Backbone as XML, in Angstrom:
<?xml version="1.0"?>
<chain id="A" units="angstrom">
  <residue number="1" name="UNK">
    <atom name="N" x="59.452" y="111.504" z="92.074"/>
    <atom name="CA" x="59.435" y="112.934" z="92.286"/>
    <atom name="C" x="60.491" y="113.559" z="91.439"/>
  </residue>
  <residue number="2" name="UNK">
    <atom name="N" x="60.142" y="114.689" z="90.819"/>
    <atom name="CA" x="61.063" y="115.351" z="89.951"/>
    <atom name="C" x="62.069" y="116.250" z="90.723"/>
  </residue>
  <residue number="3" name="UNK">
    <atom name="N" x="62.894" y="116.904" z="89.863"/>
    <atom name="CA" x="63.891" y="117.921" z="90.492"/>
    <atom name="C" x="63.111" y="119.062" z="91.151"/>
  </residue>
  <residue number="4" name="UNK">
    <atom name="N" x="63.804" y="119.580" z="92.174"/>
    <atom name="CA" x="63.244" y="120.840" z="92.872"/>
    <atom name="C" x="64.067" y="121.928" z="92.415"/>
  </residue>
  <residue number="5" name="UNK">
    <atom name="N" x="63.410" y="123.072" z="91.902"/>
    <atom name="CA" x="63.941" y="124.163" z="91.525"/>
    <atom name="C" x="63.718" y="125.316" z="92.614"/>
  </residue>
  <residue number="6" name="UNK">
    <atom name="N" x="64.716" y="125.965" z="93.092"/>
    <atom name="CA" x="64.571" y="127.036" z="94.071"/>
    <atom name="C" x="65.645" y="128.065" z="93.805"/>
  </residue>
  <residue number="7" name="UNK">
    <atom name="N" x="65.565" y="129.257" z="94.256"/>
    <atom name="CA" x="66.612" y="130.304" z="94.244"/>
    <atom name="C" x="67.544" y="129.882" z="95.326"/>
  </residue>
  <residue number="8" name="UNK">
    <atom name="N" x="68.828" y="129.928" z="95.000"/>
    <atom name="CA" x="69.870" y="129.611" z="95.913"/>
    <atom name="C" x="70.997" y="130.578" z="95.933"/>
  </residue>
  <residue number="9" name="UNK">
    <atom name="N" x="71.999" y="130.482" z="96.713"/>
    <atom name="CA" x="73.092" y="131.335" z="96.806"/>
    <atom name="C" x="73.742" y="131.656" z="95.447"/>
  </residue>
  <residue number="10" name="UNK">
    <atom name="N" x="74.076" y="132.910" z="95.182"/>
    <atom name="CA" x="74.692" y="133.144" z="93.868"/>
    <atom name="C" x="75.889" y="132.124" z="93.579"/>
  </residue>
  <residue number="11" name="UNK">
    <atom name="N" x="75.868" y="131.670" z="92.384"/>
    <atom name="CA" x="77.042" y="130.840" z="91.889"/>
    <atom name="C" x="76.674" y="129.396" z="92.015"/>
  </residue>
  <residue number="12" name="UNK">
    <atom name="N" x="75.600" y="129.053" z="92.842"/>
    <atom name="CA" x="75.186" y="127.650" z="92.867"/>
    <atom name="C" x="74.162" y="127.374" z="91.671"/>
  </residue>
  <residue number="13" name="UNK">
    <atom name="N" x="74.155" y="126.092" z="91.213"/>
    <atom name="CA" x="73.169" y="125.786" z="90.210"/>
    <atom name="C" x="71.745" y="125.958" z="90.792"/>
  </residue>
  <residue number="14" name="UNK">
    <atom name="N" x="70.862" y="126.247" z="89.968"/>
    <atom name="CA" x="69.424" y="126.368" z="90.340"/>
    <atom name="C" x="68.774" y="125.034" z="90.505"/>
  </residue>
  <residue number="15" name="UNK">
    <atom name="N" x="69.115" y="124.011" z="89.623"/>
    <atom name="CA" x="68.493" y="122.703" z="89.807"/>
    <atom name="C" x="69.150" y="121.964" z="90.819"/>
  </residue>
  <residue number="16" name="UNK">
    <atom name="N" x="68.410" y="121.603" z="91.884"/>
    <atom name="CA" x="68.928" y="120.818" z="92.970"/>
    <atom name="C" x="68.320" y="119.495" z="93.021"/>
  </residue>
  <residue number="17" name="UNK">
    <atom name="N" x="68.932" y="118.426" z="92.539"/>
    <atom name="CA" x="68.382" y="117.124" z="92.563"/>
    <atom name="C" x="69.073" y="116.198" z="93.643"/>
  </residue>
  <residue number="18" name="UNK">
    <atom name="N" x="68.333" y="115.741" z="94.522"/>
    <atom name="CA" x="68.894" y="114.846" z="95.652"/>
    <atom name="C" x="70.019" y="115.579" z="96.210"/>
  </residue>
  <residue number="19" name="UNK">
    <atom name="N" x="70.051" y="116.802" z="96.603"/>
    <atom name="CA" x="71.089" y="117.555" z="97.257"/>
    <atom name="C" x="71.331" y="117.217" z="98.651"/>
  </residue>
  <residue number="20" name="UNK">
    <atom name="N" x="72.575" y="117.042" z="98.966"/>
    <atom name="CA" x="72.946" y="116.926" z="100.411"/>
    <atom name="C" x="73.588" y="118.270" z="100.678"/>
  </residue>
  <residue number="21" name="UNK">
    <atom name="N" x="73.719" y="118.606" z="101.999"/>
    <atom name="CA" x="74.268" y="119.886" z="102.436"/>
    <atom name="C" x="74.860" y="119.810" z="103.840"/>
  </residue>
  <residue number="22" name="UNK">
    <atom name="N" x="75.679" y="120.804" z="104.060"/>
    <atom name="CA" x="76.358" y="120.839" z="105.475"/>
    <atom name="C" x="75.536" y="121.665" z="106.300"/>
  </residue>
  <residue number="23" name="UNK">
    <atom name="N" x="76.057" y="122.048" z="107.484"/>
    <atom name="CA" x="77.490" y="121.945" z="107.862"/>
    <atom name="C" x="77.989" y="120.466" z="108.090"/>
  </residue>
  <residue number="24" name="UNK">
    <atom name="N" x="79.197" y="120.248" z="107.939"/>
    <atom name="CA" x="79.882" y="118.981" z="108.366"/>
    <atom name="C" x="81.173" y="119.370" z="109.051"/>
  </residue>
  <residue number="25" name="UNK">
    <atom name="N" x="81.673" y="118.440" z="109.886"/>
    <atom name="CA" x="82.982" y="118.700" z="110.442"/>
    <atom name="C" x="83.752" y="117.359" z="110.573"/>
  </residue>
  <residue number="26" name="UNK">
    <atom name="N" x="85.092" y="117.582" z="110.699"/>
    <atom name="CA" x="85.937" y="116.389" z="110.951"/>
    <atom name="C" x="87.164" y="116.782" z="111.666"/>
  </residue>
  <residue number="27" name="UNK">
    <atom name="N" x="87.856" y="115.898" z="112.276"/>
    <atom name="CA" x="89.251" y="116.121" z="112.780"/>
    <atom name="C" x="90.340" y="115.831" z="111.802"/>
  </residue>
  <residue number="28" name="UNK">
    <atom name="N" x="91.325" y="116.720" z="111.793"/>
    <atom name="CA" x="92.464" y="116.437" z="110.891"/>
    <atom name="C" x="93.760" y="116.439" z="111.815"/>
  </residue>
  <residue number="29" name="UNK">
    <atom name="N" x="94.358" y="115.334" z="112.043"/>
    <atom name="CA" x="95.450" y="115.187" z="112.905"/>
    <atom name="C" x="96.694" y="114.683" z="112.256"/>
  </residue>
  <residue number="30" name="UNK">
    <atom name="N" x="96.670" y="114.185" z="111.133"/>
    <atom name="CA" x="97.795" y="113.526" z="110.466"/>
    <atom name="C" x="98.502" y="114.394" z="109.457"/>
  </residue>
  <residue number="31" name="UNK">
    <atom name="N" x="99.792" y="114.232" z="109.416"/>
    <atom name="CA" x="100.495" y="114.957" z="108.390"/>
    <atom name="C" x="101.039" y="113.874" z="107.324"/>
  </residue>
  <residue number="32" name="UNK">
    <atom name="N" x="100.516" y="112.644" z="107.338"/>
    <atom name="CA" x="100.926" y="111.618" z="106.443"/>
    <atom name="C" x="99.730" y="111.054" z="105.703"/>
  </residue>
  <residue number="33" name="UNK">
    <atom name="N" x="98.486" y="111.299" z="106.122"/>
    <atom name="CA" x="97.356" y="110.665" z="105.495"/>
    <atom name="C" x="96.203" y="111.750" z="105.467"/>
  </residue>
  <residue number="34" name="UNK">
    <atom name="N" x="95.507" y="111.875" z="104.255"/>
    <atom name="CA" x="94.458" y="112.779" z="104.113"/>
    <atom name="C" x="93.290" y="112.293" z="104.914"/>
  </residue>
  <residue number="35" name="UNK">
    <atom name="N" x="92.607" y="113.417" z="105.549"/>
    <atom name="CA" x="91.263" y="113.074" z="106.157"/>
    <atom name="C" x="90.212" y="113.412" z="105.195"/>
  </residue>
  <residue number="36" name="UNK">
    <atom name="N" x="89.249" y="112.614" z="105.034"/>
    <atom name="CA" x="88.083" y="112.792" z="104.148"/>
    <atom name="C" x="87.172" y="113.694" z="104.920"/>
  </residue>
  <residue number="37" name="UNK">
    <atom name="N" x="86.907" y="114.896" z="104.467"/>
    <atom name="CA" x="85.963" y="115.760" z="105.126"/>
    <atom name="C" x="84.581" y="115.519" z="104.619"/>
  </residue>
  <residue number="38" name="UNK">
    <atom name="N" x="84.361" y="115.502" z="103.258"/>
    <atom name="CA" x="83.151" y="115.128" z="102.662"/>
    <atom name="C" x="83.358" y="114.133" z="101.567"/>
  </residue>
  <residue number="39" name="UNK">
    <atom name="N" x="82.750" y="113.008" z="101.703"/>
    <atom name="CA" x="82.949" y="111.916" z="100.771"/>
    <atom name="C" x="82.590" y="112.314" z="99.285"/>
  </residue>
  <residue number="40" name="UNK">
    <atom name="N" x="83.148" y="111.681" z="98.370"/>
    <atom name="CA" x="82.738" y="111.879" z="96.970"/>
    <atom name="C" x="81.217" y="111.572" z="96.876"/>
  </residue>
  <residue number="41" name="UNK">
    <atom name="N" x="80.509" y="112.555" z="96.244"/>
    <atom name="CA" x="79.058" y="112.380" z="96.241"/>
    <atom name="C" x="78.513" y="111.410" z="95.174"/>
  </residue>
  <residue number="42" name="UNK">
    <atom name="N" x="79.294" y="110.812" z="94.323"/>
    <atom name="CA" x="78.765" y="109.845" z="93.365"/>
    <atom name="C" x="78.946" y="110.468" z="91.988"/>
  </residue>
  <residue number="43" name="UNK">
    <atom name="N" x="78.929" y="109.645" z="91.013"/>
    <atom name="CA" x="79.066" y="110.057" z="89.521"/>
    <atom name="C" x="77.982" y="111.086" z="89.191"/>
  </residue>
  <residue number="44" name="UNK">
    <atom name="N" x="78.381" y="112.100" z="88.510"/>
    <atom name="CA" x="77.397" y="113.095" z="88.034"/>
    <atom name="C" x="77.138" y="114.240" z="89.176"/>
  </residue>
  <residue number="45" name="UNK">
    <atom name="N" x="77.713" y="114.151" z="90.324"/>
    <atom name="CA" x="77.512" y="115.022" z="91.436"/>
    <atom name="C" x="78.808" y="115.763" z="91.783"/>
  </residue>
  <residue number="46" name="UNK">
    <atom name="N" x="78.529" y="116.975" z="92.276"/>
    <atom name="CA" x="79.659" y="117.897" z="92.748"/>
    <atom name="C" x="79.520" y="118.408" z="94.119"/>
  </residue>
  <residue number="47" name="UNK">
    <atom name="N" x="80.541" y="118.725" z="94.785"/>
    <atom name="CA" x="80.457" y="119.370" z="96.061"/>
    <atom name="C" x="80.760" y="120.838" z="95.837"/>
  </residue>
  <residue number="48" name="UNK">
    <atom name="N" x="79.958" y="121.757" z="96.348"/>
    <atom name="CA" x="80.117" y="123.159" z="96.372"/>
    <atom name="C" x="80.473" y="123.682" z="97.724"/>
  </residue>
  <residue number="49" name="UNK">
    <atom name="N" x="81.641" y="124.152" z="97.940"/>
    <atom name="CA" x="82.021" y="124.646" z="99.377"/>
    <atom name="C" x="81.764" y="126.099" z="99.417"/>
  </residue>
  <residue number="50" name="UNK">
    <atom name="N" x="80.988" y="126.554" z="100.420"/>
    <atom name="CA" x="80.736" y="127.941" z="100.596"/>
    <atom name="C" x="81.575" y="128.628" z="101.742"/>
  </residue>
  <residue number="51" name="UNK">
    <atom name="N" x="81.970" y="127.765" z="102.681"/>
    <atom name="CA" x="82.765" y="128.296" z="103.770"/>
    <atom name="C" x="83.574" y="127.213" z="104.481"/>
  </residue>
  <residue number="52" name="UNK">
    <atom name="N" x="84.813" y="127.479" z="104.992"/>
    <atom name="CA" x="85.604" y="126.661" z="105.805"/>
    <atom name="C" x="86.099" y="127.313" z="106.985"/>
  </residue>
  <residue number="53" name="UNK">
    <atom name="N" x="86.148" y="126.576" z="108.086"/>
    <atom name="CA" x="86.641" y="127.168" z="109.311"/>
    <atom name="C" x="87.483" y="126.050" z="110.001"/>
  </residue>
  <residue number="54" name="UNK">
    <atom name="N" x="88.707" y="126.384" z="110.439"/>
    <atom name="CA" x="89.538" y="125.414" z="111.088"/>
    <atom name="C" x="90.037" y="126.017" z="112.300"/>
  </residue>
  <residue number="55" name="UNK">
    <atom name="N" x="90.090" y="125.115" z="113.374"/>
    <atom name="CA" x="90.635" y="125.575" z="114.700"/>
    <atom name="C" x="91.442" y="124.446" z="115.219"/>
  </residue>
  <residue number="56" name="UNK">
    <atom name="N" x="92.360" y="124.844" z="116.153"/>
    <atom name="CA" x="93.138" y="123.814" z="116.780"/>
    <atom name="C" x="92.848" y="123.810" z="118.311"/>
  </residue>
  <residue number="57" name="UNK">
    <atom name="N" x="92.704" y="122.531" z="118.822"/>
    <atom name="CA" x="92.528" y="122.359" z="120.272"/>
    <atom name="C" x="93.809" y="122.723" z="120.917"/>
  </residue>
  <residue number="58" name="UNK">
    <atom name="N" x="93.755" y="123.155" z="122.138"/>
    <atom name="CA" x="94.865" y="123.473" z="122.877"/>
    <atom name="C" x="95.800" y="122.269" z="123.123"/>
  </residue>
  <residue number="59" name="UNK">
    <atom name="N" x="97.061" y="122.492" z="122.782"/>
    <atom name="CA" x="98.108" y="121.473" z="122.983"/>
    <atom name="C" x="99.098" y="121.874" z="124.013"/>
  </residue>
  <residue number="60" name="UNK">
    <atom name="N" x="99.081" y="121.347" z="125.199"/>
    <atom name="CA" x="100.091" y="121.813" z="126.235"/>
    <atom name="C" x="101.430" y="121.939" z="125.658"/>
  </residue>
  <residue number="61" name="UNK">
    <atom name="N" x="102.166" y="123.018" z="125.879"/>
    <atom name="CA" x="103.540" y="123.210" z="125.506"/>
    <atom name="C" x="103.708" y="123.433" z="123.989"/>
  </residue>
  <residue number="62" name="UNK">
    <atom name="N" x="102.627" y="123.472" z="123.209"/>
    <atom name="CA" x="102.787" y="123.664" z="121.673"/>
    <atom name="C" x="103.082" y="125.254" z="121.449"/>
  </residue>
  <residue number="63" name="UNK">
    <atom name="N" x="104.022" y="125.277" z="120.479"/>
    <atom name="CA" x="104.335" y="126.734" z="120.030"/>
    <atom name="C" x="104.444" y="126.693" z="118.493"/>
  </residue>
  <residue number="64" name="UNK">
    <atom name="N" x="103.726" y="125.913" z="117.825"/>
    <atom name="CA" x="103.832" y="125.699" z="116.486"/>
    <atom name="C" x="102.444" y="125.930" z="115.735"/>
  </residue>
  <residue number="65" name="UNK">
    <atom name="N" x="102.399" y="126.891" z="114.770"/>
    <atom name="CA" x="101.300" y="127.065" z="114.040"/>
    <atom name="C" x="101.200" y="125.786" z="113.066"/>
  </residue>
  <residue number="66" name="UNK">
    <atom name="N" x="100.014" y="125.565" z="112.580"/>
    <atom name="CA" x="99.701" y="124.393" z="111.734"/>
    <atom name="C" x="99.105" y="124.834" z="110.423"/>
  </residue>
  <residue number="67" name="UNK">
    <atom name="N" x="99.641" y="124.382" z="109.355"/>
    <atom name="CA" x="99.018" y="124.607" z="107.977"/>
    <atom name="C" x="97.992" y="123.517" z="107.775"/>
  </residue>
  <residue number="68" name="UNK">
    <atom name="N" x="96.733" y="123.928" z="107.476"/>
    <atom name="CA" x="95.759" y="122.912" z="106.973"/>
    <atom name="C" x="95.578" y="123.123" z="105.528"/>
  </residue>
  <residue number="69" name="UNK">
    <atom name="N" x="95.836" y="122.060" z="104.850"/>
    <atom name="CA" x="95.667" y="122.102" z="103.332"/>
    <atom name="C" x="94.415" y="121.362" z="102.893"/>
  </residue>
  <residue number="70" name="UNK">
    <atom name="N" x="93.511" y="122.003" z="102.130"/>
    <atom name="CA" x="92.370" y="121.337" z="101.685"/>
    <atom name="C" x="92.506" y="121.007" z="100.335"/>
  </residue>
  <residue number="71" name="UNK">
    <atom name="N" x="91.951" y="119.793" z="99.895"/>
    <atom name="CA" x="92.139" y="119.147" z="98.566"/>
    <atom name="C" x="90.955" y="118.661" z="97.828"/>
  </residue>
  <residue number="72" name="UNK">
    <atom name="N" x="91.129" y="118.836" z="96.551"/>
    <atom name="CA" x="90.058" y="118.176" z="95.671"/>
    <atom name="C" x="90.659" y="116.810" z="95.367"/>
  </residue>
  <residue number="73" name="UNK">
    <atom name="N" x="90.151" y="115.866" z="96.040"/>
    <atom name="CA" x="90.832" y="114.479" z="95.909"/>
    <atom name="C" x="92.268" y="114.550" z="96.422"/>
  </residue>
  <residue number="74" name="UNK">
    <atom name="N" x="93.280" y="114.452" z="95.632"/>
    <atom name="CA" x="94.619" y="114.555" z="96.017"/>
    <atom name="C" x="95.329" y="115.846" z="95.633"/>
  </residue>
  <residue number="75" name="UNK">
    <atom name="N" x="94.493" y="116.835" z="94.942"/>
    <atom name="CA" x="95.104" y="118.064" z="94.457"/>
    <atom name="C" x="94.850" y="119.173" z="95.524"/>
  </residue>
  <residue number="76" name="UNK">
    <atom name="N" x="95.898" y="119.728" z="95.946"/>
    <atom name="CA" x="95.779" y="120.882" z="96.898"/>
    <atom name="C" x="95.145" y="122.087" z="96.200"/>
  </residue>
  <residue number="77" name="UNK">
    <atom name="N" x="94.163" y="122.726" z="96.922"/>
    <atom name="CA" x="93.492" y="123.920" z="96.280"/>
    <atom name="C" x="93.522" y="125.034" z="97.249"/>
  </residue>
  <residue number="78" name="UNK">
    <atom name="N" x="93.511" y="124.850" z="98.535"/>
    <atom name="CA" x="93.285" y="125.925" z="99.548"/>
    <atom name="C" x="93.932" y="125.614" z="100.730"/>
  </residue>
  <residue number="79" name="UNK">
    <atom name="N" x="94.556" y="126.525" z="101.479"/>
    <atom name="CA" x="95.345" y="126.363" z="102.721"/>
    <atom name="C" x="95.253" y="127.494" z="103.532"/>
  </residue>
  <residue number="80" name="UNK">
    <atom name="N" x="95.479" y="127.264" z="104.887"/>
    <atom name="CA" x="95.496" y="128.329" z="105.815"/>
    <atom name="C" x="96.282" y="127.932" z="107.112"/>
  </residue>
  <residue number="81" name="UNK">
    <atom name="N" x="97.026" y="128.898" z="107.675"/>
    <atom name="CA" x="97.744" y="128.573" z="108.900"/>
    <atom name="C" x="96.715" y="128.840" z="110.071"/>
  </residue>
  <residue number="82" name="UNK">
    <atom name="N" x="96.806" y="127.908" z="111.114"/>
    <atom name="CA" x="96.044" y="128.043" z="112.276"/>
    <atom name="C" x="97.129" y="128.159" z="113.433"/>
  </residue>
  <residue number="83" name="UNK">
    <atom name="N" x="96.969" y="129.258" z="114.193"/>
    <atom name="CA" x="97.870" y="129.455" z="115.361"/>
    <atom name="C" x="97.739" y="128.308" z="116.412"/>
  </residue>
  <residue number="84" name="UNK">
    <atom name="N" x="98.873" y="128.079" z="117.027"/>
    <atom name="CA" x="98.851" y="127.123" z="118.083"/>
    <atom name="C" x="97.923" y="127.509" z="119.237"/>
  </residue>
  <residue number="85" name="UNK">
    <atom name="N" x="97.460" y="126.537" z="120.074"/>
    <atom name="CA" x="96.731" y="126.689" z="121.259"/>
    <atom name="C" x="95.444" y="127.507" z="121.102"/>
  </residue>
  <residue number="86" name="UNK">
    <atom name="N" x="94.626" y="127.041" z="120.256"/>
    <atom name="CA" x="93.288" y="127.567" z="120.048"/>
    <atom name="C" x="93.106" y="128.600" z="118.898"/>
  </residue>
  <residue number="87" name="UNK">
    <atom name="N" x="93.995" y="128.684" z="118.044"/>
    <atom name="CA" x="93.933" y="129.562" z="116.822"/>
    <atom name="C" x="92.806" y="129.106" z="115.905"/>
  </residue>
  <residue number="88" name="UNK">
    <atom name="N" x="92.290" y="130.055" z="115.028"/>
    <atom name="CA" x="91.213" y="129.819" z="114.084"/>
    <atom name="C" x="91.546" y="130.458" z="112.766"/>
  </residue>
  <residue number="89" name="UNK">
    <atom name="N" x="91.179" y="129.739" z="111.770"/>
    <atom name="CA" x="91.354" y="130.245" z="110.419"/>
    <atom name="C" x="90.128" y="129.972" z="109.659"/>
  </residue>
  <residue number="90" name="UNK">
    <atom name="N" x="89.625" y="130.965" z="108.904"/>
    <atom name="CA" x="88.324" y="130.677" z="108.096"/>
    <atom name="C" x="88.480" y="131.427" z="106.728"/>
  </residue>
  <residue number="91" name="UNK">
    <atom name="N" x="87.650" y="130.863" z="105.727"/>
    <atom name="CA" x="87.563" y="131.406" z="104.439"/>
    <atom name="C" x="86.073" y="131.175" z="103.871"/>
  </residue>
  <residue number="92" name="UNK">
    <atom name="N" x="85.568" y="132.302" z="103.277"/>
    <atom name="CA" x="84.287" y="132.133" z="102.619"/>
    <atom name="C" x="84.570" y="132.019" z="101.153"/>
  </residue>
  <residue number="93" name="UNK">
    <atom name="N" x="83.731" y="131.357" z="100.424"/>
    <atom name="CA" x="83.899" y="131.192" z="99.012"/>
    <atom name="C" x="82.651" y="131.866" z="98.259"/>
  </residue>
  <residue number="94" name="UNK">
    <atom name="N" x="82.812" y="132.926" z="97.544"/>
    <atom name="CA" x="81.679" y="133.562" z="96.771"/>
    <atom name="C" x="82.351" y="134.120" z="95.483"/>
  </residue>
  <residue number="95" name="UNK">
    <atom name="N" x="82.092" y="133.319" z="94.419"/>
    <atom name="CA" x="81.282" y="132.197" z="94.333"/>
    <atom name="C" x="81.765" y="130.869" z="95.052"/>
  </residue>
  <residue number="96" name="UNK">
    <atom name="N" x="80.868" y="129.937" z="95.196"/>
    <atom name="CA" x="81.315" y="128.758" z="95.924"/>
    <atom name="C" x="82.427" y="127.966" z="95.151"/>
  </residue>
  <residue number="97" name="UNK">
    <atom name="N" x="83.223" y="127.270" z="95.857"/>
    <atom name="CA" x="84.220" y="126.422" z="95.347"/>
    <atom name="C" x="83.577" y="125.090" z="94.813"/>
  </residue>
  <residue number="98" name="UNK">
    <atom name="N" x="83.649" y="124.867" z="93.521"/>
    <atom name="CA" x="83.021" y="123.688" z="92.943"/>
    <atom name="C" x="84.102" y="122.664" z="92.771"/>
  </residue>
  <residue number="99" name="UNK">
    <atom name="N" x="84.099" y="121.556" z="93.457"/>
    <atom name="CA" x="84.915" y="120.395" z="93.324"/>
    <atom name="C" x="84.593" y="119.677" z="91.999"/>
  </residue>
  <residue number="100" name="UNK">
    <atom name="N" x="85.637" y="118.962" z="91.371"/>
    <atom name="CA" x="85.233" y="118.170" z="90.146"/>
    <atom name="C" x="84.289" y="117.081" z="90.451"/>
  </residue>
  <residue number="101" name="UNK">
    <atom name="N" x="83.592" y="116.592" z="89.349"/>
    <atom name="CA" x="82.667" y="115.562" z="89.441"/>
    <atom name="C" x="83.143" y="114.452" z="90.302"/>
  </residue>
  <residue number="102" name="UNK">
    <atom name="N" x="82.249" y="113.991" z="91.290"/>
    <atom name="CA" x="82.518" y="112.877" z="92.131"/>
    <atom name="C" x="83.910" y="112.856" z="92.832"/>
  </residue>
  <residue number="103" name="UNK">
    <atom name="N" x="84.212" y="113.916" z="93.447"/>
    <atom name="CA" x="85.531" y="114.169" z="94.017"/>
    <atom name="C" x="85.274" y="114.495" z="95.547"/>
  </residue>
  <residue number="104" name="UNK">
    <atom name="N" x="86.054" y="113.784" z="96.425"/>
    <atom name="CA" x="85.974" y="114.037" z="97.757"/>
    <atom name="C" x="86.722" y="115.366" z="98.211"/>
  </residue>
  <residue number="105" name="UNK">
    <atom name="N" x="86.309" y="116.022" z="99.246"/>
    <atom name="CA" x="86.935" y="117.012" z="99.859"/>
    <atom name="C" x="87.814" y="116.475" z="101.001"/>
  </residue>
  <residue number="106" name="UNK">
    <atom name="N" x="89.180" y="116.610" z="100.953"/>
    <atom name="CA" x="90.027" y="116.112" z="101.895"/>
    <atom name="C" x="90.814" y="117.194" z="102.520"/>
  </residue>
  <residue number="107" name="UNK">
    <atom name="N" x="91.562" y="116.913" z="103.656"/>
    <atom name="CA" x="92.468" y="117.857" z="104.257"/>
    <atom name="C" x="93.543" y="117.091" z="104.929"/>
  </residue>
  <residue number="108" name="UNK">
    <atom name="N" x="94.671" y="117.849" z="105.101"/>
    <atom name="CA" x="95.936" y="117.200" z="105.748"/>
    <atom name="C" x="96.517" y="118.358" z="106.633"/>
  </residue>
  <residue number="109" name="UNK">
    <atom name="N" x="97.140" y="118.031" z="107.707"/>
    <atom name="CA" x="97.898" y="118.890" z="108.566"/>
    <atom name="C" x="99.317" y="118.924" z="108.236"/>
  </residue>
  <residue number="110" name="UNK">
    <atom name="N" x="99.952" y="120.093" z="108.376"/>
    <atom name="CA" x="101.482" y="120.160" z="108.143"/>
    <atom name="C" x="102.290" y="119.560" z="109.210"/>
  </residue>
  <residue number="111" name="UNK">
    <atom name="N" x="101.767" y="119.230" z="110.283"/>
    <atom name="CA" x="102.477" y="118.632" z="111.417"/>
    <atom name="C" x="101.535" y="117.508" z="111.984"/>
  </residue>
  <residue number="112" name="UNK">
    <atom name="N" x="102.147" y="116.418" z="112.468"/>
    <atom name="CA" x="101.289" y="115.436" z="113.130"/>
    <atom name="C" x="100.913" y="115.991" z="114.491"/>
  </residue>
  <residue number="113" name="UNK">
    <atom name="N" x="99.655" y="116.141" z="114.757"/>
    <atom name="CA" x="99.109" y="116.588" z="116.036"/>
    <atom name="C" x="98.845" y="115.468" z="117.003"/>
  </residue>
  <residue number="114" name="UNK">
    <atom name="N" x="99.204" y="115.695" z="118.211"/>
    <atom name="CA" x="98.988" y="114.641" z="119.251"/>
    <atom name="C" x="97.445" y="114.513" z="119.647"/>
  </residue>
  <residue number="115" name="UNK">
    <atom name="N" x="97.114" y="113.469" z="120.273"/>
    <atom name="CA" x="95.801" y="113.168" z="120.787"/>
    <atom name="C" x="95.457" y="114.482" z="121.674"/>
  </residue>
  <residue number="116" name="UNK">
    <atom name="N" x="94.266" y="115.015" z="121.358"/>
    <atom name="CA" x="93.767" y="116.251" z="122.049"/>
    <atom name="C" x="94.198" y="117.491" z="121.320"/>
  </residue>
  <residue number="117" name="UNK">
    <atom name="N" x="95.024" y="117.439" z="120.356"/>
    <atom name="CA" x="95.484" y="118.574" z="119.624"/>
    <atom name="C" x="95.035" y="118.541" z="118.084"/>
  </residue>
  <residue number="118" name="UNK">
    <atom name="N" x="93.962" y="117.883" z="117.838"/>
    <atom name="CA" x="93.551" y="117.825" z="116.407"/>
    <atom name="C" x="92.980" y="119.132" z="115.928"/>
  </residue>
  <residue number="119" name="UNK">
    <atom name="N" x="93.179" y="119.305" z="114.669"/>
    <atom name="CA" x="92.523" y="120.441" z="114.023"/>
    <atom name="C" x="91.018" y="120.076" z="113.762"/>
  </residue>
  <residue number="120" name="UNK">
    <atom name="N" x="90.119" y="120.893" z="114.139"/>
    <atom name="CA" x="88.718" y="120.723" z="113.921"/>
    <atom name="C" x="88.293" y="121.512" z="112.684"/>
  </residue>
  <residue number="121" name="UNK">
    <atom name="N" x="87.859" y="120.845" z="111.707"/>
    <atom name="CA" x="87.395" y="121.548" z="110.456"/>
    <atom name="C" x="85.969" y="121.542" z="110.238"/>
  </residue>
  <residue number="122" name="UNK">
    <atom name="N" x="85.346" y="122.714" z="110.055"/>
    <atom name="CA" x="83.939" y="122.833" z="109.823"/>
    <atom name="C" x="83.739" y="123.356" z="108.369"/>
  </residue>
  <residue number="123" name="UNK">
    <atom name="N" x="82.769" y="122.703" z="107.665"/>
    <atom name="CA" x="82.587" y="123.074" z="106.299"/>
    <atom name="C" x="81.031" y="123.320" z="106.012"/>
  </residue>
  <residue number="124" name="UNK">
    <atom name="N" x="80.816" y="124.466" z="105.305"/>
    <atom name="CA" x="79.499" y="124.655" z="104.812"/>
    <atom name="C" x="79.392" y="124.219" z="103.303"/>
  </residue>
  <residue number="125" name="UNK">
    <atom name="N" x="78.558" y="123.527" z="102.930"/>
    <atom name="CA" x="78.584" y="122.915" z="101.524"/>
    <atom name="C" x="77.193" y="122.497" z="101.089"/>
  </residue>
  <residue number="126" name="UNK">
    <atom name="N" x="77.191" y="122.297" z="99.816"/>
    <atom name="CA" x="75.969" y="121.576" z="99.195"/>
    <atom name="C" x="76.477" y="120.625" z="98.144"/>
  </residue>
  <residue number="127" name="UNK">
    <atom name="N" x="75.696" y="119.586" z="97.805"/>
    <atom name="CA" x="76.061" y="118.818" z="96.562"/>
    <atom name="C" x="75.045" y="118.921" z="95.576"/>
  </residue>
  <residue number="128" name="UNK">
    <atom name="N" x="75.325" y="118.819" z="94.360"/>
    <atom name="CA" x="74.271" y="118.989" z="93.309"/>
    <atom name="C" x="74.685" y="118.083" z="92.137"/>
  </residue>
  <residue number="129" name="UNK">
    <atom name="N" x="73.733" y="117.827" z="91.211"/>
    <atom name="CA" x="74.125" y="117.221" z="89.872"/>
    <atom name="C" x="74.931" y="118.140" z="89.106"/>
  </residue>
  <residue number="130" name="UNK">
    <atom name="N" x="75.801" y="117.608" z="88.337"/>
    <atom name="CA" x="76.679" y="118.502" z="87.467"/>
    <atom name="C" x="75.803" y="119.197" z="86.428"/>
  </residue>
</chain>
């Protein structure tokens, strides 16, 4: 079967071959190790992020905002503070944020969050051939 051509969101390529898409979500609890939010899509493919939302689960006694940093592989590209005890941060990308060829989207927290206090990250995305 050949490539599928359709009209898509502005900024996204028109040719969609074997495209994967979101939403996707992951927990980000560590300040020492990156969490892979979307795995590298393979050689010749890119991830296009259209929206990010991060929230913090309630942590009893917490009074610290958390910086969630989003990365193209190991390179920091976008970050936002999430208020303690249920705060939310979000960002839309128009045009979409295109990650480099075969690069994972990762995230890390500015503080180590205890069990039950993870940041929940939701991503809207698509992957396409370069």
